[in-house]
C-alpha positions as CSV (number, residue, x, y, z in Angstrom):
1,M,-8.0,13.9,13.3
2,R,-4.9,11.9,14.2
3,P,-1.9,12.6,11.9
4,A,-0.9,9.9,9.4
5,V,2.3,9.0,7.6
6,A,2.3,7.1,4.3
7,V,5.3,5.3,2.8
8,G,5.6,3.5,-0.5
9,D,7.2,0.2,-1.4
10,A,9.8,-1.1,1.0
11,H,11.1,-4.0,-1.2
12,G,13.3,-5.7,1.4
13,E,15.3,-2.5,2.4
14,Y,15.0,-3.1,6.1
15,Y,17.5,-0.5,7.4
16,S,16.2,2.2,5.1
17,F,12.6,1.4,6.1
18,A,13.5,1.5,9.8
19,A,15.3,4.9,9.2
20,V,12.1,6.3,7.7
21,L,10.1,5.2,10.7
22,I,12.6,6.8,13.1
23,H,12.7,10.0,11.0
24,A,8.9,10.2,11.1
25,G,8.9,9.9,14.9
26,L,7.0,6.6,14.8
27,M,9.7,4.3,16.2
28,D,12.9,4.7,18.3
29,A,16.2,2.9,17.8
30,E,15.1,0.1,20.2
31,L,12.2,-0.7,17.9
32,N,9.6,0.8,20.2
33,W,6.5,2.5,18.8
34,T,6.8,6.2,19.6
35,G,4.0,7.5,17.3
36,G,1.3,7.6,19.9
37,R,-2.0,8.0,18.2
38,S,-0.5,8.4,14.7
39,I,-1.5,6.2,11.8
40,F,1.3,4.7,9.7
41,I,0.2,3.5,6.2
42,Q,2.6,1.2,4.3
43,L,1.5,1.0,0.7
44,G,2.5,-2.6,0.0
45,D,5.4,-4.6,-1.6
46,I,7.6,-5.2,1.4
47,L,8.9,-8.3,-0.5
48,D,11.7,-8.9,-3.0
49,R,14.7,-7.0,-4.4
50,G,16.3,-6.0,-1.1
51,A,17.9,-8.5,1.3
52,D,15.6,-8.4,4.3
53,P,11.9,-8.5,3.4
54,L,11.0,-10.9,6.2
55,Q,12.7,-8.6,8.7
56,I,10.4,-5.8,7.6
57,D,7.5,-8.2,8.1
58,K,8.7,-9.0,11.6
59,L,9.2,-5.4,12.5
60,L,5.6,-4.5,11.4
61,D,4.3,-7.5,13.3
62,L,6.0,-6.1,16.4
63,L,4.9,-2.5,15.9
64,Q,1.3,-3.0,14.8
65,P,-0.1,-4.2,18.2
66,A,2.0,-1.6,20.0
67,A,0.6,1.2,17.8
68,R,-3.0,0.0,18.4
69,A,-2.5,-0.2,22.1
70,A,-1.3,3.4,22.1
71,G,-4.4,4.5,20.2
72,G,-2.7,4.7,16.8
73,D,-2.5,2.1,14.0
74,I,-0.4,0.6,11.3
75,I,-2.2,0.0,8.1
76,R,-0.5,-2.7,6.0
77,L,-1.6,-2.8,2.4
78,V,-1.0,-5.8,0.1
79,G,1.0,-5.1,-3.0
80,N,1.4,-7.0,-6.3
81,H,4.5,-8.8,-5.0
82,E,2.5,-10.2,-2.0
83,L,-0.6,-10.8,-4.2
84,E,1.3,-13.1,-6.6
85,I,2.5,-15.2,-3.7
86,L,-1.1,-15.5,-2.6
87,R,-2.0,-16.6,-6.1
88,K,0.9,-19.1,-6.2
89,N,2.6,-17.2,-9.0
90,Y,6.2,-17.1,-7.9
91,F,7.7,-15.6,-11.0
92,I,8.5,-12.2,-9.5
93,T,9.6,-13.2,-6.0
94,S,13.2,-13.4,-4.8
95,L,12.3,-15.3,-1.6
96,P,14.1,-18.6,-1.3
97,H,11.8,-21.5,-2.2
98,Y,11.8,-22.8,1.4
99,Q,10.4,-19.4,2.7
100,I,7.6,-19.0,0.2
101,G,5.1,-21.6,1.6
102,P,5.4,-20.4,5.3
103,F,5.2,-16.7,4.3
104,R,2.1,-17.5,2.1
105,A,0.4,-19.3,5.0
106,K,1.2,-16.5,7.4
107,I,0.0,-13.7,5.1
108,I,-3.3,-15.5,4.5
109,Q,-3.8,-15.7,8.2
110,D,-2.8,-12.1,8.7
111,I,-5.3,-10.9,6.0
112,L,-8.2,-12.9,7.4
113,S,-7.4,-11.5,10.9
114,G,-7.3,-7.9,9.7
115,A,-3.6,-7.3,10.1
116,W,-3.2,-6.7,6.3
117,Q,-5.8,-5.2,3.9
118,A,-6.2,-4.0,0.4
119,A,-7.5,-0.4,0.8
120,Y,-7.8,2.3,3.4
121,C,-9.6,5.6,3.5
122,R,-8.5,8.6,5.6
123,G,-9.2,12.3,5.3
124,G,-10.8,11.8,1.9
125,F,-7.7,10.0,0.5
126,L,-8.0,6.4,-0.8
127,F,-4.8,4.4,-0.2
128,T,-4.2,1.3,-2.4
129,H,-1.0,-0.2,-3.8
130,A,-1.6,0.8,-7.4
131,G,-4.8,2.8,-7.6
132,V,-8.4,2.8,-8.7
133,C,-8.7,3.8,-12.3
134,D,-12.0,5.0,-14.0
135,G,-12.9,1.5,-15.3
136,L,-12.5,-0.1,-11.9
137,Y,-14.3,2.7,-10.1
138,E,-17.3,2.3,-12.4
139,A,-17.3,-1.5,-11.7
140,L,-17.1,-0.9,-7.9
141,K,-19.8,1.8,-8.0
142,R,-22.2,-0.7,-9.7
143,E,-21.5,-3.3,-6.9
144,L,-22.3,-0.7,-4.2
145,G,-25.8,-0.4,-5.6
146,P,-27.8,2.3,-3.8
147,R,-25.0,3.1,-1.4
148,K,-23.1,6.3,-2.1
149,P,-19.7,5.7,-3.7
150,T,-17.7,7.5,-1.0
151,C,-14.1,6.9,-0.3
152,A,-15.0,5.0,2.9
153,N,-17.6,2.8,1.1
154,I,-15.3,2.0,-1.8
155,A,-12.5,1.1,0.6
156,A,-14.8,-1.1,2.7
157,L,-16.1,-2.8,-0.5
158,I,-12.6,-3.5,-1.8
159,N,-11.5,-5.0,1.5
160,R,-14.6,-7.3,1.6
161,I,-13.9,-8.4,-1.9
162,F,-10.3,-9.0,-1.1
163,R,-10.9,-11.0,2.1
164,E,-13.5,-13.2,0.3
165,A,-11.1,-13.8,-2.6
166,V,-8.2,-14.8,-0.3
167,S,-10.5,-17.1,1.8
168,A,-11.8,-18.8,-1.4
169,G,-8.5,-18.7,-3.4
170,N,-10.4,-17.0,-6.2
171,Y,-8.9,-13.9,-7.8
172,K,-11.2,-13.3,-10.7
173,H,-12.6,-9.9,-9.5
174,P,-11.5,-6.8,-11.5
175,I,-9.6,-5.5,-8.5
176,F,-7.0,-8.2,-9.5
177,N,-6.9,-7.2,-13.2
178,V,-3.6,-6.9,-15.0
179,S,-4.0,-4.5,-18.0
180,R,-2.7,-5.1,-21.4
181,R,-0.2,-2.2,-20.8
182,R,1.3,-4.3,-18.0
183,G,1.3,-7.5,-20.1
184,G,-2.1,-8.8,-18.9
185,A,-5.3,-9.5,-20.7
186,D,-7.6,-6.9,-19.2
187,S,-8.6,-3.5,-20.6
188,F,-7.9,-1.8,-17.3
189,G,-5.8,-2.7,-14.3
190,G,-6.8,-3.4,-10.7
191,I,-5.5,-2.0,-7.4
192,F,-2.4,-4.2,-7.4
193,W,-1.2,-4.0,-11.0
194,E,-2.5,-0.7,-12.5
195,D,0.1,1.2,-14.6
196,L,0.9,4.6,-13.1
197,S,0.9,6.4,-16.4
198,A,-2.5,4.9,-17.2
199,L,-3.8,5.9,-13.8
200,F,-2.6,9.5,-14.2
201,A,-4.3,9.6,-17.7
202,A,-7.6,8.0,-16.6
203,H,-9.0,9.0,-13.3
204,G,-11.5,11.8,-14.1
205,N,-14.6,9.9,-13.0
206,C,-13.2,8.8,-9.6
207,P,-14.1,11.7,-7.3
208,F,-11.7,11.3,-4.4
209,R,-7.9,11.8,-4.1
210,Q,-5.7,8.7,-4.1
211,V,-2.2,7.8,-2.7
212,V,-0.5,4.9,-4.4
213,G,2.9,3.1,-4.5
214,H,3.8,0.4,-7.0
215,T,5.8,2.5,-9.5
216,M,9.0,4.0,-8.3
217,V,9.3,7.8,-8.9
218,P,12.4,10.0,-8.3
219,Q,10.3,12.1,-5.9
220,I,6.8,12.1,-4.7
221,T,4.7,13.1,-7.7
222,V,1.2,14.6,-7.9
223,S,-0.9,14.5,-11.0
224,E,-2.0,17.7,-12.8
225,S,-5.5,17.2,-11.4
226,R,-4.1,16.9,-7.9
227,K,-6.1,13.7,-7.5
228,I,-3.3,11.1,-7.7
229,T,-0.2,11.1,-5.5
230,A,2.6,8.6,-6.4
231,A,4.4,8.0,-3.2
232,D,7.0,5.2,-4.0
233,A,10.1,7.3,-3.8
234,G,12.5,4.3,-3.7
235,M,13.9,3.0,-0.4
236,K,17.5,2.9,-1.7
237,N,17.5,6.7,-1.7
238,V,17.0,7.0,2.1
239,F,20.7,7.0,3.1
240,A,21.6,9.2,0.1
241,G,19.3,11.9,1.5
242,G,16.9,11.7,-1.4
243,F,13.9,10.0,0.1
244,E,10.4,11.5,0.7
245,Y,7.3,10.4,2.5
246,L,3.8,11.8,3.1
247,E,2.5,13.4,6.3
248,I,-1.2,13.7,6.3
249,R,-3.1,16.0,8.7
250,G,-6.8,16.2,8.2
251,R,-7.3,16.6,4.4
252,H,-3.9,18.0,3.8
253,A,-0.9,16.0,2.6
254,K,2.7,17.4,3.1
255,I,5.8,15.9,1.5
256,I,8.6,15.4,4.0
257,K,12.1,15.0,2.7
258,I,14.9,13.1,4.4
259,T,18.0,15.0,3.9
260,E,21.6,14.0,4.6
261,D,23.0,15.1,8.0
């Protein structure tokens, strides 16, 4: 199985993000894809906070077709910051007003074309921005009907639901839930807004391992059950030598630390 690298929220930190790609051997200093058949998984939230979110978008637009041509891939997951722009809720974005409309139109086109998605399964790991808690897993399992609730089937179902929601502009499905713990009205959160502490506490029914971003942690953190890996290590730490990313080979995930030279 081809190796994969997973990185959490980028939040506009273009130079840190580029440094991670170079460190992981996926890109060179001239912005060429050097990862061969590797898979790069970005866990969502390229927007906001940092100064250059659209530069990250342009970089991934450049690298994704190059990766696919080389037999690899770049998996771009949608985070809650992108989701709220899709929903025309602009309360958390730091994009200038004149950039919001064009970016929203672009990301809709990218989602419908398959350049962005909501979930990805590889090596028995399910990758989403904020995770599938027990309540959401049970709801998705019911929608699968007689099909087995494997990681691949759950990811495919989530992506179908997501594309249909974006196409229709209807975000009522539980994958879009915001729990009361995060200031919403729902009893459990969806894959864009779930609270990390709630996910760590309530994932016993979901049988596969998950990798999530969304909540920044000082270092990559694995739950006691070993089922949940929180991978948003904070892009601002890259040049301080405190950043970590995941390298996945087969069914094994290894934490790679960027240290100061």
